[in-house]
C-alpha positions in Angstrom: 0.5 6.1 10.4 0.7 2.6 8.9 1.6 0.2 11.6 3.6 -2.9 11.2 1.4 -5.7 12.4 -2.4 -6.6 12.4 -4.5 -5.7 15.2 -4.9 -8.6 17.7 -2.2 -10.4 15.9 1.6 -10.3 15.4 1.5 -11.2 11.7 3.6 -8.7 9.4 2.2 -6.3 7.1 3.3 -6.6 3.4 1.1 -4.4 1.3 -0.9 -1.3 1.6 -3.6 0.1 -0.6 -4.0 4.0 -1.3 -7.1 5.1 -3.1 -5.4 8.3 -4.0 -2.2 9.9 -3.6 -3.5 13.2 -2.4 -6.9 15.1 -2.3 -7.6 19.0 -3.1 -9.2 18.9 0.4 -6.1 18.4 2.3 -3.6 20.8 2.9 -0.7 21.5 0.3 1.8 22.4 2.6 1.8 19.1 4.2 1.9 17.0 1.1 5.7 16.4 0.6 6.2 15.6 4.3 3.2 13.0 4.1 4.7 11.3 1.0 8.4 11.2 2.3 6.9 9.6 5.3 5.3 6.9 3.0 8.3 6.5 1.2 10.4 5.9 4.2 7.9 3.3 5.5 7.7 1.4 2.3 11.5 1.2 2.4 11.9 0.3 5.8 9.2 -2.2 5.7 9.7 -3.5 2.5 5.9 -3.2 2.0 4.1 -3.1 -1.5 1.9 0.1 -2.3 -1.1 -0.6 -4.4 -1.8 2.8 -5.5 -5.0 4.3 -7.0 -6.3 7.3 -8.9 -9.9 8.2 -8.9 -12.3 8.6 -12.0 -14.9 11.1 -11.2 -17.5 13.5 -13.0 -14.8 16.1 -12.7 -12.1 15.5 -15.7 -10.1 18.3 -14.3 -10.1 17.0 -10.9 -9.0 13.5 -12.2 -6.1 14.9 -14.2 -4.8 16.8 -10.9 -5.3 13.5 -8.9 -3.4 11.5 -11.6 -0.6 14.3 -11.5 -0.3 13.8 -7.6 -0.3 9.9 -8.0 2.6 10.2 -10.7 4.6 12.6 -8.2 4.3 10.1 -5.6 5.1 7.1 -7.8 8.4 8.7 -8.9 9.3 9.0 -5.2 8.6 5.3 -4.5 11.2 2.5 -5.3 9.7 0.1 -8.3 10.1 -2.8 -6.1 7.5 -1.2 -3.6 4.7 -0.8 -6.5 2.2 -3.7 -6.4 0.0 -2.4 -8.8 -2.3 0.7 -10.1 -6.0 0.9 -10.1 -7.7 3.8 -12.3 -11.1 4.4 -10.6 -13.0 2.2 -7.9 -16.8 0.8 -8.1 -17.6 2.9 -10.8 -20.7 0.9 -11.6 -22.4 1.9 -8.5 -22.2 5.6 -9.5 -25.7 5.3 -11.1 -27.2 4.7 -7.6 -25.3 7.8 -6.1 -27.8 10.7 -5.5 -25.0 13.1 -5.9 -24.1 11.8 -9.3 -25.9 13.1 -12.6 -27.0 10.9 -15.1 -24.9 12.9 -17.7 -21.9 12.1 -15.4 -22.5 8.4 -15.5 -23.1 8.6 -19.4 -19.8 10.5 -19.8 -18.0 7.9 -18.1 -19.4 4.9 -19.9 -21.3 5.8 -23.3 -18.8 8.8 -24.1 -15.8 6.6 -23.2 -14.4 8.8 -20.8 -13.2 5.6 -18.4 -11.4 3.8 -21.1 -9.8 6.8 -22.7 -8.6 8.1 -19.1 -7.4 4.5 -18.3 -5.4 4.3 -21.4 -3.9 7.9 -21.0 -3.1 7.0 -17.4 -1.5 3.5 -18.1 0.6 5.0 -21.2 2.1 7.4 -18.8 2.6 5.0 -15.9 4.5 2.9 -18.5 6.5 6.0 -19.4 7.6 6.2 -15.6 9.1 2.9 -15.7 6.1 0.6 -14.7 5.5 -1.0 -17.8 5.6 -4.7 -16.0 3.2 -3.7 -13.1 -0.3 -4.8 -13.3 -3.0 -2.4 -13.8 -6.7 -2.7 -13.1 -10.1 -0.8 -12.4 -12.0 -1.9 -9.3 -15.4 -3.3 -9.4 -17.9 -4.8 -6.8 -19.7 -7.9 -6.7 -22.6 -6.1 -8.9 -20.2 -6.2 -11.7 -20.5 -10.1 -11.6 -24.2 -9.8 -12.8 -24.2 -10.5 -16.5 -22.9 -12.5 -19.2 -20.2 -12.6 -18.2 -20.2 -9.2 -16.5 -22.8 -6.4 -16.0 -23.6 -4.5 -19.1 -26.4 -1.9 -19.2 -26.6 0.9 -21.3 -26.5 4.3 -19.6 -25.9 2.5 -16.4 -22.5 0.8 -16.4 -20.9 -1.0 -19.3 -18.3 -3.2 -17.1 -18.3 -6.2 -19.9 -17.2 -3.7 -22.5 -14.6 -2.3 -20.3 -13.2 -5.6 -19.1 -13.2 -6.8 -22.9 -11.3 -3.6 -23.9 -8.7 -3.9 -21.2 -8.0 -7.5 -21.2 -7.6 -7.3 -25.1 -5.3 -4.3 -24.7 -3.0 -5.5 -22.0 -3.6 -9.3 -21.7 -2.3 -10.8 -18.7 -1.2 -7.7 -17.4 -4.7 -6.5 -16.5 -5.5 -8.0 -13.1 -9.4 -8.5 -12.2 -10.1 -6.7 -8.8 -13.5 -7.2 -7.2 -14.8 -5.6 -3.9 -16.9 -8.3 -2.3 -19.1 -7.5 0.7 -21.7 -10.3 2.0 -22.7 -7.4 4.7 -24.3 -5.5 1.7 -25.8 -8.5 -0.3 -29.5 -7.6 -1.1 -30.2 -11.1 -1.3 -29.7 -12.1 2.4 -33.0 -12.4 4.1 -34.6 -12.2 7.6 -35.4 -15.3 9.4 -38.8 -16.6 8.1 -41.7 -15.3 10.2 -39.6 -12.7 11.9 -38.8 -8.8 11.6 -35.8 -8.6 13.1 -34.0 -12.0 13.4 -31.1 -13.1 10.8 -29.4 -16.1 12.1 -29.7 -17.8 8.8 -28.2 -15.0 6.8 -25.5 -14.4 9.4 -24.7 -18.2 9.1 -24.2 -18.0 5.2 -22.6 -14.8 5.0 -20.1 -14.6 7.8 -18.2 -18.2 7.3 -15.5 -19.0 5.0 -15.9 -22.5 3.6 -16.5 -23.3 -0.1 -20.1 -23.0 0.2 -20.1 -19.7 2.1 -20.8 -16.4 0.4 -17.4 -14.7 -0.3 -15.7 -18.0 -1.6 -18.7 -18.5 -3.7 -18.5 -15.0 -5.2 -14.8 -15.6 -5.8 -15.5 -19.0 -7.8 -18.2 -16.9 -9.8 -15.4 -14.4 -10.7 -13.2 -17.1 -11.8 -15.6 -18.7 -13.9 -16.5 -15.5 -15.6 -13.1 -14.5 -16.1 -12.3 -17.6 -17.9 -15.4 -17.1 -20.1 -14.1 -13.5 -21.3 -10.7 -14.5 -21.5 -10.3 -18.2 -22.2 -7.7 -18.5 -19.2 -8.2 -20.0 -16.0 -5.5 -18.5 -14.2 -5.6 -14.7 -14.7 -4.8 -12.6 -11.7 -7.5 -12.2 -9.3 -7.4 -9.7 -6.4 -10.0 -8.7 -3.9 -9.8 -5.1 -3.2 -11.9 -5.0 -0.2 -14.1 -7.2 2.1 -15.0 -6.9 5.7 -17.9 -6.5 7.9 -19.4 -3.3 9.8 -20.1 -3.0 13.4 -21.9 -0.8 14.5 -24.3 -0.7 11.4 -23.2 1.3 8.6 -25.1 4.2 7.4 -24.9 3.1 4.0 -26.8 -0.4 4.7 -30.1 -0.3 2.8 -31.1 -4.0 2.8 -33.8 -5.6 4.8 -31.0 -6.5 7.4 -30.6 -3.3 8.6 -33.6 -4.4 10.8 -31.7 -7.0 12.3 -29.5 -5.9 15.1 -27.3 -9.2 15.1 -26.2 -8.5 11.6 -24.1 -5.4 12.6 -23.3 -6.7 16.2 -19.8 -6.9 17.5 -20.1 -10.7 17.7 -20.8 -11.2 14.1 -18.0 -8.6 13.2 -15.6 -10.6 15.6 -16.8 -14.0 13.9 -16.3 -12.9 10.4 -12.7 -11.6 11.1 -11.8 -14.7 13.1 -12.8 -16.8 9.9 -10.9 -14.4 7.5 -7.8 -14.8 9.6 -8.2 -18.6 9.6 -9.2 -19.2 6.1 -6.9 -21.1 3.7 -7.9 -19.1 0.9 -9.3 -22.1 -0.9 -12.7 -21.5 -2.8 -13.8 -25.0 -3.8 -14.7 -26.2 -7.3 -11.2 -26.9 -8.4 -10.6 -23.2 -9.1 -7.3 -21.4 -8.4 -7.7 -19.3 -5.2 -7.5 -15.5 -5.2 -3.7 -14.0 -5.5 -4.2 -11.3 -3.2 -6.9 -10.0 -0.6 -7.3 -6.7 1.0 -9.1 -6.3 4.5 -11.5 -3.2 4.7 -10.6 -1.3 6.8 -8.0 -0.4 9.5 -10.1 2.3 10.7 -13.9 3.3 10.3 -14.4 5.5 7.4 -16.9 7.8 5.4 -18.3 6.6 2.2 -19.9 9.3 0.1 -20.8 11.0 3.5 -22.3 7.7 5.0 -20.5 6.7 8.2 -19.2 3.2 7.8 -17.7 1.0 10.7 -15.7 -1.9 8.9 -12.5 -0.7 10.8 -10.5 -3.0 13.2 -10.1 0.4 15.3 -12.7 3.0 15.6 -10.9 6.3 15.0 -7.6 8.0 14.4 -6.9 8.8 17.8 -8.3 5.6 19.3 -5.5 3.3 20.9 -7.7 0.3 21.3 -8.9 -2.3 19.0 -12.6 -3.1 18.7 -12.1 -6.8 19.4 -10.8 -6.7 23.2 -11.8 -7.1 26.9 -13.8 -4.5 28.5 -11.2 -3.7 31.1 -8.1 -3.8 28.8 -5.8 -0.9 28.6 -2.3 -0.4 27.5 -1.3 2.2 30.0 -2.5 3.3 33.1 -2.9 7.1 34.0 -2.8 8.3 37.5 -3.3 11.9 38.6 0.1 13.5 39.2 -1.0 17.3 40.4 -3.9 18.9 40.6 -6.6 20.2 39.9 -4.5 23.4 40.4 -3.4 26.4 38.5 -0.3 24.5 37.5 0.9 22.6 34.5 4.2 20.6 33.1 6.3 23.2 31.6 9.1 20.8 30.3 9.6 20.5 26.4 6.1 20.0 24.7 5.6 17.0 22.4 2.2 18.2 21.8 0.7 21.8 22.7 -2.7 22.3 21.3 -6.8 21.5 21.4 -8.3 18.1 21.9 -11.8 17.0 21.9 -12.2 16.0 25.4 -10.0 14.6 28.0 -10.0 11.1 26.4 -8.6 12.5 23.1 -5.8 14.0 25.1 -5.1 11.0 26.7 -5.2 9.0 23.6 -2.6 11.4 22.2 -0.2 10.5 25.3 -1.0 6.9 24.8 0.1 6.8 21.0 3.1 8.8 21.3 6.0 6.7 22.7 7.9 9.7 24.2 4.8 10.9 26.1 4.8 10.4 30.0 2.6 13.2 31.3 -0.3 15.0 29.9 -1.8 18.4 31.3 -5.5 18.9 30.4 -7.2 22.3 30.8 -10.9 22.7 31.6 -13.6 22.7 28.8 -13.2 26.1 26.7 -15.9 25.9 23.7 -17.2 23.2 21.2 -16.0 20.3 23.3 -12.3 21.5 23.2 -9.9 21.2 25.9 -6.3 22.5 25.6 -3.7 19.4 25.9 -0.2 19.5 26.5 1.9 16.3 26.3 5.4 16.0 27.7 8.1 13.5 28.1 9.0 14.5 31.8 7.6 16.9 34.4 10.5 18.5 36.4 8.7 21.8 36.0 5.5 23.1 37.1 4.4 26.5 35.7 1.6 28.9 36.7 -1.5 29.4 34.9 -5.0 31.1 35.4 -7.0 27.9 35.3 -7.1 24.7 36.9 -5.2 22.1 35.4 -5.1 18.2 36.0 -1.8 16.6 35.2 -1.7 12.7 34.7 1.3 10.4 34.5 1.7 7.4 32.2 2.4 3.9 33.4 2.9 0.6 31.8 0.0 -1.9 32.7 1.8 -4.9 34.4 0.1 -8.2 33.6 0.2 -11.6 35.3 0.4 -14.9 33.0 -0.4 -18.4 34.8 1.7 -21.0 33.3 -0.6 -23.9 32.6 2.0 -26.6 33.7 2.2 -25.3 37.3 -0.4 -22.8 37.9 2.1 -20.6 39.5 2.0 -16.8 38.9 4.7 -14.9 36.9 5.1 -11.2 36.5 6.1 -10.3 33.0 6.5 -7.1 31.3 4.2 -6.8 28.2 5.7 -6.9 24.8 5.7 -3.7 22.8 3.4 -4.3 19.8 1.5 -2.2 17.0 -1.9 -2.6 15.8 -1.8 -2.9 12.1 -2.6 -5.3 9.5 -1.8 -9.2 9.3 0.0 -9.7 6.1 -1.2 -6.8 3.9 -2.8 -3.5 5.3 -4.7 -1.0 3.3 -4.3 2.7 4.4 -4.9 6.0 2.9 -3.2 9.2 3.1 -5.9 10.4 5.6 -5.0 8.2 8.6 -3.4 9.9 11.5 -2.3 7.9 14.4 -0.5 4.8 15.5 -2.7 1.9 16.7 -1.6 -0.6 19.4 -2.5 -4.3 19.6 -4.5 -5.6 22.5 -4.6 -8.4 24.8 -7.8 -9.6 26.4 -8.5 -11.9 29.5 -9.6 -14.5 26.7 -6.5 -13.7 24.6 -6.8 -14.1 20.8 -3.9 -16.1 19.5 -2.9 -16.2 15.9 -1.4 -19.6 14.6 -0.2 -19.9 11.2 -1.3 -23.1 9.6 0.0 -23.4 5.8 -1.3 -20.0 4.2 -4.0 -19.6 6.6 -3.9 -18.1 10.2 -5.8 -19.4 12.8 -7.4 -17.3 15.4 -8.4 -19.2 18.4 -9.6 -18.1 21.8 -7.6 -19.3 24.8 -7.5 -18.4 28.6 -4.6 -16.9 30.3 -3.4 -20.5 31.2 -2.6 -21.4 27.6 -1.0 -18.0 26.8 2.2 -19.0 28.0 2.2 -22.3 26.4 1.3 -20.7 23.0 3.8 -18.2 23.3 6.5 -20.9 24.2 5.8 -23.0 21.1 7.8 -23.6 18.1 5.1 -22.2 15.8 4.1 -18.6 15.1 1.2 -18.7 17.5 1.9 -15.5 19.5 -1.0 -14.1 21.9 -1.1 -10.3 21.4 -0.3 -8.4 24.5 -0.6 -5.1 25.9 1.5 -2.6 24.5 4.3 -0.9 26.5 4.9 2.0 23.8 3.2 3.7 21.0 5.1 2.3 17.8 7.4 4.9 16.2 6.4 3.9 12.4 6.6 7.2 10.1 3.3 8.8 9.7 1.8 8.9 6.0 -1.0 11.2 6.7 -1.9 14.7 6.4 0.5 15.9 9.3 -1.7 17.6 11.9 -0.2 19.5 15.0 0.3 16.1 16.4 2.3 14.9 13.6 4.6 17.9 13.6 5.3 17.5 17.4 6.1 13.9 16.8 8.8 15.2 14.5 9.9 17.6 17.0 10.2 14.9 19.7 12.8 13.0 17.9 14.7 16.3 17.2 14.7 17.3 20.8 15.7 13.7 21.8 18.9 13.7 19.5 22.2 15.0 20.5 25.0 16.2 18.2 26.8 13.1 17.2 30.6 12.7 17.1 32.2 11.5 13.8 32.2 8.1 13.2 34.9 6.2 14.7 37.6 4.3 12.7 37.5 1.0 14.8 34.3 -0.9 16.2 33.9 -3.3 18.7 33.4 -7.1 18.2 30.1 -7.1 17.2 27.2 -9.6 16.4 23.6 -9.0 15.4 21.4 -7.9 18.2 20.0 -11.0 19.7 19.7 -11.0 23.5 19.3 -7.5 25.1 16.2 -7.5 27.2 14.6 -4.2 27.6 11.6 -3.9 29.2 10.7 -1.5 26.5 13.2 -1.0 23.4 14.7 2.5 23.5 14.4 4.6 20.3 17.6 6.5 21.4 20.6 5.8 21.4 21.1 2.5 19.5 22.0 -0.6 21.1 23.7 -4.1 20.2 25.1 -7.4 21.7 28.8 -7.3 22.1 30.4 -10.3 23.7 33.8 -8.1 24.4 31.7 -5.9 26.9 32.7 -5.8 30.4 31.1 -4.0 33.5 32.5 -0.4 33.3 33.0 -0.2 29.3 31.1 2.5 27.9 27.7 1.5 27.1 27.8 -2.0 28.4 25.1 -3.6 30.6 22.8 -1.2 28.9 19.5 -3.2 29.8 20.6 -3.7 33.1 20.4 -7.2 32.9 23.0 -8.4 30.6 26.3 -7.1 30.4 26.9 -7.7 26.8 24.1 -5.5 25.8 25.5 -2.3 25.0 24.6 1.3 24.0 25.8 2.6 20.7 25.9 5.1 18.1 24.3 8.4 19.4 24.5 10.9 22.3 27.1 9.8 24.9 27.7 6.5 23.3 28.8 7.9 19.8 32.2 6.6 19.8 30.7 3.2 20.0 29.8 2.1 16.4 26.4 0.6 15.7 26.3 -2.3 13.3 23.4 -2.2 10.6 21.2 -4.5 12.8 20.9 -1.8 15.4 18.3 -0.6 12.8 15.0 -2.1 13.6 12.9 -3.0 10.7 9.7 -5.2 10.7 11.0 -6.6 7.3 14.4 -6.5 5.7 14.2 -3.6 3.1 15.6 -3.8 -0.3 17.6 -0.5 0.0 21.0 -0.9 1.6 21.2 1.0 4.9 23.7 1.7 7.9 24.0 3.4 11.3 25.1 7.1 10.7 25.9 8.9 14.1 25.9 12.1 11.9 22.2 11.7 10.7 19.7 14.5 11.4 16.0 14.4 11.1 15.2 15.6 7.4 18.5 14.7 6.0 18.1 12.3 3.1 17.8 8.6 4.2 17.8 9.4 8.0 15.2 7.8 10.0 15.2 4.9 7.7 13.7 2.3 10.0 11.1 4.8 11.8 12.8 4.3 15.0 16.2 5.6 14.9 17.3 9.0 13.5 20.6 7.6 12.7 19.4 4.7 10.8 20.2 5.7 7.2 19.5 4.5 3.7 22.2 4.7 1.2 23.4 3.7 -2.4 20.2 2.9 -4.2 17.4 5.3 -5.7 16.2 7.6 -4.3 19.3 7.5 -1.9 22.2 7.5 -4.4 23.6 10.7 -3.3 24.3 9.0 0.4 27.5 7.1 0.3 27.3 3.7 2.1 29.4 2.5 4.8 31.6 -0.3 4.4 29.1 -2.7 6.2 25.4 -2.3 5.4 22.0 -4.3 5.8 19.3 -4.7 3.2 18.4 -7.4 0.9 20.4 -6.3 -2.1 23.7 -5.7 -0.1 26.4 -3.3 -0.6 26.2 -1.3 -4.0 30.0 -2.0 -4.3 29.6 -5.8 -4.2 27.1 -6.2 -6.9 28.1 -7.0 -10.5 30.5 -4.5 -11.7 29.3 -2.2 -14.7 31.5 -0.5 -17.4 30.7 3.2 -17.1 31.9 3.9 -20.6 28.9 1.9 -21.8 26.7 5.0 -20.5 23.9 2.6 -20.2 20.4 3.5 -18.6 19.7 0.8 -15.7 15.9 0.2 -15.1 14.5 -2.0 -12.5 11.5 -2.5 -14.7 12.2 -2.2 -18.7 10.0 0.7 -19.7 8.2 0.6 -23.0 8.7 4.4 -23.7 11.9 4.9 -25.8 14.9 6.2 -24.1 18.5 7.1 -25.0 21.6 8.6 -23.2 21.7 12.3 -23.5 24.9 14.1 -22.4 23.0 17.5 -22.0 20.5 16.2 -19.7 20.3 17.5 -16.2 17.9 16.6 -13.4 14.6 18.9 -13.9 14.8 18.7 -17.5 11.8 16.8 -19.5 12.7 13.1 -19.3 16.0 13.2 -17.6 16.8 10.8 -14.8 14.7 8.3 -16.6 16.0 5.4 -14.7 16.1 7.2 -11.5 19.8 6.7 -11.2 21.5 8.5 -14.2 20.6 12.1 -15.0 21.7 11.3 -18.5 19.0 8.7 -19.0 16.3 10.4 -20.9 12.7 9.4 -22.3 11.9 10.7 -25.4 9.1 11.2 -28.2 6.2 9.2 -26.3 3.6 10.8 -24.4 4.5 12.7 -22.0 7.6 13.3 -23.6 6.6 13.9 -27.3 8.8 17.1 -26.9 11.9 15.3 -26.8 13.2 13.9 -29.9 14.7 10.4 -30.0 17.8 9.7 -32.1 17.1 7.7 -35.1 18.4 4.5 -33.4 15.5 4.4 -30.9 12.7 6.7 -32.4 9.5 5.0 -32.9 7.9 5.0 -36.5 5.5 7.7 -37.2 2.2 7.5 -38.4 1.6 4.1 -37.1 0.1 2.4 -34.1 2.3 2.5 -31.4 1.8 0.1 -28.7 4.1 0.2 -25.4 4.4 -3.5 -25.3 4.6 -6.2 -28.1 2.5 -8.6 -26.2 -0.4 -6.4 -26.9 0.3 -6.6 -30.6 0.2 -10.3 -30.6 -3.1 -10.5 -28.9 -5.5 -8.8 -31.2 -5.6 -7.6 -34.9 -5.5 -3.8 -35.6 -5.3 -1.6 -38.5 -5.0 2.4 -39.1 -8.6 3.8 -39.8 -8.5 7.5 -40.4 -12.5 7.7 -40.0 -12.0 6.6 -36.2 -13.8 8.8 -33.8 -13.8 8.6 -29.9 -16.4 6.0 -28.8 -16.4 4.0 -31.9 -15.6 0.1 -31.2 -11.8 -0.6 -31.1 -10.5 3.1 -31.7 -7.6 4.2 -29.8 -6.3 0.8 -29.6 -2.7 1.6 -28.7 -3.9 4.5 -26.3 -2.0 7.2 -28.2 -3.7 7.4 -31.9 -7.3 8.0 -32.4 -7.0 6.2 -35.8 -5.3 2.9 -34.2 -8.2 0.5 -34.3 -8.9 -3.3 -33.2 -10.6 -5.4 -35.4 -11.6 -8.9 -36.5 -11.8 -10.8 -33.3 -13.2 -11.1 -29.7 -15.0 -8.0 -28.8 -14.1 -6.3 -32.1 -15.2 -8.9 -34.5 -18.0 -6.6 -35.7 -15.3 -4.3 -37.0 -13.8 -5.7 -40.2 -10.3 -5.7 -40.8 -8.9 -4.5 -44.1 -6.3 -6.3 -46.4 -2.6 -5.2 -46.7 -4.0 -3.6 -50.3 -6.3 -1.1 -48.4 -5.2 2.2 -47.5 -3.9 2.8 -44.0 -1.5 5.2 -42.3 1.3 6.1 -44.7 5.0 5.4 -43.5 7.9 7.3 -44.3 8.0 6.0 -47.7 4.4 6.8 -48.5 3.4 3.1 -48.5 0.2 1.9 -46.9 0.6 0.3 -43.5 -0.6 -3.4 -43.1 -2.6 -4.6 -40.1 -0.9 -6.9 -37.5 2.3 -7.2 -36.2 3.9 -3.8 -37.2 4.0 -2.3 -33.5 6.7 -0.4 -32.2 8.7 -2.0 -29.5 11.3 0.1 -27.6 15.0 -0.7 -27.7 16.7 -2.3 -24.8 19.2 0.6 -24.3 20.5 3.2 -26.7 23.2 0.6 -28.0 20.4 -1.5 -29.4 18.3 -0.2 -32.5 14.5 -0.1 -31.7 12.8 -3.2 -33.4 10.0 -2.3 -35.9 8.3 -5.5 -36.3 6.9 -5.7 -39.7 4.5 -8.2 -41.4 6.1 -10.6 -43.9 4.2 -10.7 -47.0 4.4 -13.2 -49.8 3.4 -13.7 -53.3 -0.4 -14.3 -52.5 -2.6 -11.6 -51.0 -2.4 -13.0 -47.5 -1.0 -10.9 -44.9 0.3 -11.8 -41.3 -2.2 -10.3 -38.9 -1.8 -11.2 -35.5 1.7 -13.3 -34.8 -0.7 -16.1 -33.7 -2.7 -16.7 -36.8 0.3 -16.4 -39.5 1.1 -18.1 -42.4 4.4 -16.2 -42.9 7.2 -15.8 -40.5 7.4 -12.6 -38.3 9.4 -11.2 -35.4 7.4 -11.7 -32.3 8.3 -10.3 -29.1 6.6 -11.5 -25.8 6.7 -10.0 -22.4 5.9 -12.3 -19.6 4.2 -11.0 -16.7 5.0 -13.2 -13.8 2.3 -13.0 -11.0 3.1 -14.4 -7.6 0.3 -16.3 -5.7 0.7 -14.6 -2.2 -1.7 -15.7 0.1 -2.0 -12.3 1.9 -4.7 -9.9 3.0 -4.8 -6.4 3.8 -7.1 -3.3 5.3 -7.7 0.1 4.5 -9.4 3.5 5.8 -10.9 6.7 4.8 -13.3 7.7 2.1 -13.2 5.9 -1.2 -14.0 7.0 -4.6 
């Protein structure tokens, strides 16, 4: 599960990183359910997804991984896609014992990485993501070189980056994983064999002279050296610290216990939260940062402990007081030959009693767990139930425990008096951006400590300060965003985005069992306002509730929280006749897609369970929920579809969120499922054509790309480099496959391609339809805006002399220049990630 807030903090998550959409090692039967939950999560939270596809030694496996990624991309809304990464840390493959030299040579010397990158990006564009940034992720090792790492038969990071920035311009985002924890230059203290105070001081801080900001300055300087620009997009794909020691740590500091201690881990994370993203030297700060990781992970078989939470079923953060627990469990019955026989939320094996207890902690509906004696291989039978009204007989001695919320006592600083206060429900997640993978399998809870950790927003930074319980009340009452994280009173109900396990399946069953057949929507509704003052100790996931000033004691649903008569149940079960407003849905961040409360919604129906909390909360009106009719009043940032500017359906226009570079047209014969149809995700008749992977769909003459010539997916590339048609081009030759589609299309004459001479217009190139030679330069194809507008074939203008317009920048003659401006927002946000990387 991806949670909505960072561990030890109440800061919202706004982006997640997926290293891959699926793995052949995971169960195929559960893929669709996992993706659906991810889509629901992104929709209800408004989070951006940075998605990756791996590059390995197995090209067939990579093709399958990319096929899965494409399937997932088509399920996500374009507004939720942050970027695409093709490959991760490939310059380190040379050091992996499991990777052969021939594999490394194939990736770098034989051009597999560049070829696969271009093919992937071309198909990515065809899906409508032509303006979304693309990248391949490298480590700090890639910064070693002039300007970047370049060593034959090892890794050619410099060549790849030169190709990528030349082909994609500012759309290519530089992305680096920076870990001072693994820095081989960090020494032990002089005269010691196991002390490293100096290294810790240099590596765990976040000022301009510290390790991570210094590496970012170096990255900025080298990026400018390569591109000539000082404002290219810089993303940090990973940074973090490991405690306990990572199995992959091989530097001399593995002998220093303090290097991997929890104290150093805590200080590094604390500094990260307080950091204002400045890197010094007058350089632009990084545009986006991901924290690695939410949970401990495996990396090429080595255990690493960078997680803010240890394991998938662990409900506690690493940074906490020793005696903290979100719930207390007391023995309810036994040991005796009886167990709770009420409807099961989970009824399967658990690795020890602690695992069974954790499952109950993480399940919002769990009130009791029954644990059987040890069976085999550390396994106990575990059964979770919401209630325990019936005890059934069994052959073995079973212990039944009940779950109770931990009560906390806060002492106001002003009076010193003791006030009993119900803890606030929170979820342990990421502060502003979280990186998760599809193998995470449990919800996390934030914790409080005796010395609470308080988050204060300071400009773009987040300040982590340690306070005593006397300052907790003061901080919580202030007008800033300082919030002391508190013990959770319920496991969050965010949709699971993992390989569904028995626990995941039971969670879905829980919501089904809790739902009641809803009555038809009423035609009238009470006087409603936004939910603002209900004071539940724990917000109920069923039914909905609202604040209704017209409520009087005795009216249906009123006095729902037992404290305010205006607090009213609505929208489900016995209260279905009381219409819930859209605000009864509980989103951590307002989604783009419209939504409303639909009392008839059932688990599994399109759009239902939109907020991940209420089954009746439903998306509508926008892709992929266009078949769900919206109610008159909806929530969502885009508002009601009917209230948007009207379109003339007679125009039969495709409507893309991001204009694709692949040609498209309106095909009355199109239907969902046919190749290229539903291109814009809205109209079945909108169809991609002629450019891979739609080469079997012919385009009408008005939008058809020219034949036998370079065909770029965006005119910004045509104005960045010179190119020509070279029939002698072969795979691996410098500059070939310039457009990613034709082997013969070749960059020449400038930048990294200065050794490739450009021909003149008199030289033989690819023949056009009239048999004339194709000149170099601005003759690339740019797709039409719609089927109503002819495709623009940008031709070079030649005069009476022999000079030819080549680049659109270096021109002596007029030409048509099309520029695509890629706007990158400077979001000061961070994130985290888990599971094995490759």
